[in-house]
C-alpha positions, 0 to 999 in steps of 0.5 A: 780436049772437047770434040764436037760434031755439029749438023750445021757444019755439014749443011743441015738446018739442025741445031744438033751437036755431039760433044765430048772428050771421047771420040767414039762416043761423039762419033756414035751419037752424031752417026745415030742422029744423022741416020735417024733424023736426016737419013744419011748413014756415015761410016765411023771412018768418015766421021773420024775424018770430020773430027780430024779435019776440024782439029777437034 
């Protein structure tokens, strides 16, 4: 199952998406992007909740 986190899903006007089969990799990439580009640091737990709520 491919997991996906997209900036647009969380209110950002940004085309960035982190996709993959490994939740840790998706979380790390998305978290790094939102911190560096948008100035928002999400905890790994919060990002895992994002994935779980979307059902992948």
